[in-house]
N, C-alpha and C positions, 0 to 999 in steps of 0.2 A: 816259373815266375820270372818275369823280366826284372831288370835293374830298376826301372821306373816304378814297377809295382812294389818292389821291396823297399824302395825309398819312400814311396807314399805310405806304406804300412808303418815304417819306422817313424816318420814324421807325424803320425797319428798318436795313438794311445801310449806306445812305449816312450816317446819323447816327452809327452806331458807327464807321465809317471816319473820319469827321471828328473824333470824340472821340479815336480812336487817334492821329491826326496831331497834334492839339493837345497831347495828353499827351506824345507823343514830343518835340515842340518844347520844351515846358516842362521836361521831364526833362533834355533836353540842355543847356538854359540853366542849370539848377540844377547839373548835373554840371560844366559848364565853369567856372562861378563858384566852386564848391567847390575844384576842382583848382587854378585860378589863385590863389585866396586862400591855400590851404594851401602851395603851392610858393613863393609870394612871401614867406610867413613863413620858409620854409626858406632862401630866398635871402638874407634879411636877418639871419638868426640868426648869432651869432658862436660857431661850433662849435670853432674853433681859436684859442686866445688867442695874442696876439703880433702880428706884422706883418700889415697889412691888405691886402696885395696879393692874398691868396687870396680875398677877398670878391668881387672882380669875377669871378673864375673860378667861384666858387660860384654867383653870379647866373646866369652863362651856362649852367652845368650845370642849374640849376633851370628856366631858361627852356626848354631843350631837352627836359627831362623833362615839363614842362607841355604842350608841343606834342605830344609822343608820346601822353600820356595823353588829351588832348583829342581827338585823331584817333581813338584806340582807342575812346573812349566814344561818339563820333559813329557809328562803324562798327557797334558793338554795338547801340546803340539803334535805328539805322536798320534793321539786320538783323531785330531782333525786331519792330519796327513793320511792316516789310514782310511778314514771315511772318503776322502777325496780320491784316493787310489782305487778303492772299491767302486766308486762312481765311474771312474775311467774304464774299469774292467767290465762295466755294464751290469753290476750287481744292483738290484733294486733295494735301496736303503730303507724304504718305508717299513717293511716287515722286520728288518733287522733292528731298527730303532725301537719299534714296539716291543719286540721280544727282549731287547736290552733293558727296557724299563722294568719288565717283569723280573728278569734275572737280577737287576740291580736292587729291586725291592727285597728279593729273597736273600741276596748276599748281605744287604743292609741289616736285615733281621739277625742273620748269623754272625755279623761282625760288630754287634753292639758293644761288646767288651773292648774291642780294638778302638772303636770310635770314642768310647768313654775314656780309655787310657790316653789317647792323643789329645782330646779336649782338656783333660786334667793336666797333661804335660804342658799344654799351651798356657793355661791359667797359672800353673806353678811357675813357669818361666816369666810371665808378665808380672806376677806378684813378687818375684825374686825371693821365694821362700827358702831356697838353699842353692848352693852351687858347688862346683868341683872343689874339693879340699875342705869343705865344711865338716865339722864334727857334729853328727846328727843322731837323733834317737827316733827311728821310724819303725812303726809296727812293733815287733819284738827284736829289732836289730839296732845295735848301737855301734857306730863306727864312722869312718871317713867316706865321704862321697867321692867316687872315682870317676863316674861319668853321669851326665844328665842328658837324657834324650827325651823326645816327645812321648814315647810310649813306655820306656824303661829307664829306671834309675838304678845304678849299681853302687853298692855300699860295701866296703871291706870292714869286717868287724875286727876286734882286737886279737882274735885267735888266728886271723889271716884268711878266713872264709870270705869269698866274694858272693854277695847276695844280689840277686836280680829282682827288683821290686817294680811291679806294674803300677804306673802312676795313678790309674783309676782306682786302685785298691788302697792307696795311701790316704787315710782319713785324718791323720794327726801326725805332725812333725815337730820334734823339738830340735832347734838349731842352737848349739852351744857356741858356735863361731860368730854368729851375727851380733854385732854390737847394738845396744839400744839406740834408737833414732831419737833425735830431739835436739 
């Protein structure tokens, strides 16, 4: 193989794949920075005048939303970059997309509880039902909320046990820390 043939080969698919990877990394960094910057502004904004105890709760909710949006943007950018790279390698994407639909349907059926937990977590965060540090009565657990995630909430009871509660299973919550609104 001559130098010209090697250069022609490198300037073909390998260079385009390298460009796709570099652009995907740059795009992800830009998206992550934009999400973090926007939601940090939301976390610091004073939407509700009056007592400042809701600001820490607002920060926690913004941090959770930023984490979810960052993960989603990484997955989407990675999926698109992966498909573009496979196209550059000459892989026919038609059958791959068709089988991905079938696999996605099967995984969706198997992951119903995870999806329910995440949707319940989103609704719970939007409605501000409880937050980190709140004294709650959830299911048969009474204690302080340590973490609030989209899928799992952790509560430490008075005996020191840390309980992991799936948000989709929480049907009723008593929050002793929330002051009456009005």
